[in-house]
Structure formats: C-alpha cells, structure tokens
N, C-alpha and C positions, 0 to 999 in steps of 0.2 A: 564345076566351080562357079556356078552362076551367082552365088552369094558372097563371093570374095569381096572383102572390104566392108561387109555389113556385120552388125552386131545384133544379137538377139538376147533378151533378158529372160532367164528361167528362174521362177520362184522355187524355193525349197524350204521344208521344215521336216521335223522328225516324222517317220512313218509314211513317207511318200511311197507310191507303188513303184517298185524297183524298175520294172520294164517300162512303165509309163514315163519315168524320168529319163532313163538311159537311151532307149530306142530313138525318141525324137532328137535328143541332144546329139547323139552320134550321127544321125541322118543330117541334121543341120550342119554339123562340122564337116561331113563328107561333101556337102554342097558348097563349102567355102566360108560359111559364117563363123564368126567368133561367138561363142555362147558364154555369157557370164552367168554363173550360178550365184543367186542372191538369196540370202536368208536373214534370220534375225541377227546373226553375228557373222562378221567377216572371218575368213581363214579358219573356219570351224567345220568339223566333220559331222554330217548328219547321216542317219541310217534309214534305209527303206524298211518296209514291212517285213522283208525277208532277209534283212541284215546287210544288204549291199550299201557301201558307203559312197558319199559324194562330199566334196569339200567346197565350201562357198568361196567365191572370189571377193564378194562385197556384202555389206549389210544393206538392208532396205533403205536406210536413210543416207546412204553414200552414193546412190545412183540417181540419174535423171532420165526420164523417159525420152527426152529429146536426143539422147545419145544412141538410141536403139531403133532398129527397123521394125521389130515386133516383140511380142510377149508370149511366153509359154508357161502354162500352169498345169503341172502334172496332177494325177489323181492320187488315190490312196486315202489315208486319214489326214495327211498334211493339210489339205484345203480347209478342214474344220479349224485348224490352228491358224492358217494363213489369213483367213477372213477376219481375224480379230485384231490384226495390226493396221493401224491407221495409215502407215506408209504403203502397205500393200494395196489398200483400197484407193489411196490417192494415185499411186502409179497406174493401177488398172484403169481408173477414170481418165487419167491423162492420155494413156494409149488410145482409149476409146474416143476421146474428144478429138484426137488427131487422126482418127479413122485408120490407125495402124493395125495390122493383123494381130489378133489375139487368139491363141489356140488353147483349148481346154479339153480335157478328156476325163471320163468317168465321174468322180466326185468333185472335180475341179470347178464344176459349175457353181458350187457354193461360193467361191470367191467372186464370180461375176454377179451372182445374186446379191451378195452383201455390198458390192460396189454399185448396185442399182443401175446396171447398164443393159439388162436383157429384155426389158419391157418391149413387146412388139416384135421380137426376134423369133426365129424358129431354130431350135437347138436339139441336139441329142445328148445323152449322158448314160450312165448306168441307170437302169430302171428304178433303182432305189431312191433317186432324188427327183424322179419325174414330178411328183406333187410339188416339191420345192420350186422347180423351174416354172411349172404352170402357175403357182401362186404368186410368182414374181412377174407374171404378165407375159411370159413367153409361150410359144407353142412347142410341145415336145413331140419328137418323132423317133421311131425305132429304126435308125439307119446307122451304118458303120461310120459315116462321116457326113457332116452337114456344114455347108458354108452359107451364111446369111450376112451379107455385106462384109464387115471386117472380122466377124467371129467365126472361127473354125472349131467345130465341136466333134468329139468322138465318144464312143460308148465305153469300150473296155479293151484290155490287152490284145485280144485276137484281131481287133480292128486297127492296130498300130501301123501296119504297112500302108494301108490306104490313107489313114489319118495323117501320118507323117509326110507322105508324098504330097498330099493336098496342102499341108501347111507350107512346105517348101515352095510349091507352085504359087501359092498366094503371096508369099514374101517376094518371090521373083517378080510377080506382076506388080506389086506395090512399089518395089524398087524401080521398075521401069517407068511407072507413073511419076515418081519423084524426079527422075532424070529428065523428064520432058518439061 
C-alpha cells in the first residue's frame, strides 16, 4: 500500500485497449492509489475495443494536474481521439512540466507526441507508431518497458506486468522525493 493517499489520473475515450486500461488501473489501486478515470464527459461509460466498459469520474476540464501524483495514458484507438482535446494536451504538458511520472503504452505515445513533450527522450511503443515517435524527436527502442526521466513507456499487452510494476515503482520513488 505504498501509494496510499496518492491519486493518479487516467485518461479514457472510446476504444481504449481493454487490458491496457484495466491492468494498470487495478495494479495502481492494489498499491493504494486512488485512480480517477477522466474522459470527455464525467459519469459516462466508455467501452474498450473488446467491449469492456469503464465509467469516468470526471471530465478533462474538471481536473487539475496539481491534484495528482502521476498520469496514465492507455493504448488502443483512444489515444488518436485523446490527442485532439486541448485539455488533454494541457494536462499532459502540466504533468511533464512538473516532472511527474507519465506512463503510456502501445499507441498512447500519440498523446505525448501531440503534447510535444518527447523530443530528446527514449521511448518504446507498439512498432506501428515507431515512425511517429522518431519524427517527434525521440529515440524508439524495442523493449518491454523503458523509463527516461519522468516518462514510462511500454509496448503492448504482453508487457503489462513489467510496465505496470515499473509505473508503480516510479510513482513510489517520486512520492518519496516529494516528501523530502
């Protein structure tokens, strides 16, 4: 329960990758964190690519990055929608400016690309967006999880155990630095 008393913000929109949403959210909750699911509309049900539902707690414009320890962006097709919302980009940039942990997996790199925060970073993702990541100024590597400063990146669902554990570990480390 190392993250008890901490809050993590998780973005969502239609067609998120079901496992990539739920596995990290459950892992974070098991570690004691409160996870707020934030989407275009509050108290709304969104569905994953395979039909698994999740209900938002808040809308993008109702939350402040300063209330959260870290940010989680799941993959699937949702990131292509998420990156079009100005509040998603603003929040992502605020988390980054505060050097708070930002975790993204699979296609979620699109959100970080559109927020213009990955230039000079080393990341992984699904190979399908490798060119996008490299064109945004980052170095792409084919590894299950990569941590470069405050950004934790993962490739795809089989990498969720290592990716989720590393995100929790990075949040614990960041929380410890905040306490000092």
